[in-house]
Structures are given as C-alpha cells and as structure tokens.
N, C-alpha and C positions, 0 to 999 in steps of 0.2 A: 558486551555480554551476548552470547550467541542465541539465546532463547527469547529474551525480552528486551524491549527498549522503550524509552519514552520520548515524546516529541511535542513541542509546543507549536501550534499552527494558528494563524490568524488571517482572516479575510479570504478573498479569492474563491469564495464558494464553499468554504468549510463552515459547518454549523458552529456558532460560538458557544462557549460555556459548557462544554461536554467533556466527559471522561469516557473513553472507549477502550474496552478490554480490562482485564484484571489479572494480577499474578497471585500466586499462593502466598501464604504467610511469610515465607522466606524470600519472596521476590525472585525466585529462581525459575519457576515454571509458569506457563500461561494457564490460568484457571478458567477464563471466560473470554469469548470473542477474540480469538487470535487473528492477527493481520500479518501476513507475510510481506516482506519487503517488496516483492513483485506486485502485490496488491496495492501497497502504499504508492509505489511509482505509477501504477495505472491510474489511481485516484488523482494524484497530483497532475499528471498529464491531462486527464479529463478536465480538471479545473482550469488548465491553460488552454482548453479548447482543442486539444490534440487527441486523435484516435491512436491509442497505444498499439493497436494491432497493425496499423499501417507503417509504423516506424520499424521496418524489418529490413535486414540486409542478409544476403546469402554469402556464406563463406564455406568453402570445401564441401559443397553440396548440402549444407544445412542452413535453415533459416534461423537467424538470431534476432532478438530484440531485447530492449531494456527490461521488459516485464516477463521475459521468457514465454513459454506457452501456457503458463498457469496463472498469470496476472489477471485479476478481475477488479473492476471499480468497486470500492466499498461504499455503497450508497448510504450506509448509516453515518458516515462522516460528513456527508454533503448537506448544505443548508436547504 
C-alpha cells in the first residue's frame, strides 16, 4: 500500500509496547503521526549506531543516501 504500512519491531533501542501513528477508518490514509520510509530508515540506522547523513555517495553531481535529504530520526519510536 503506498500510503500506509505496519511494522513489528523489537529490541535494539525501540520503545516496547507502543503503537505509533494511525490510519482513517478505512485504513487508506494516515490520520495521525505519519512516518515516511526515509524517516524509518534514519531511525533504524540510528539504532544501529550509524549516522544516516554520513552514508552519502555522489553520482552524476548529486549526493544520494538511503534516507534522501528528508530523512529524520523519529525520536518517538526510541526507548
């Protein structure tokens, strides 16, 4: 689904027993606390002890990284 996804995470610095975000009644649109996949990747890399902004490579004059330029660590997911 392009707008919403669910994921089960355990350990590694993730706060246990939480639900983060919410969809509408039809589970089609995000209703509260959206997390982009770039933010999720930045958060997981942070839990691994890696600075996502340093994982950058240059190709054809542009800097690329897994979290693009918009990825931010979602502190609400962290323990």
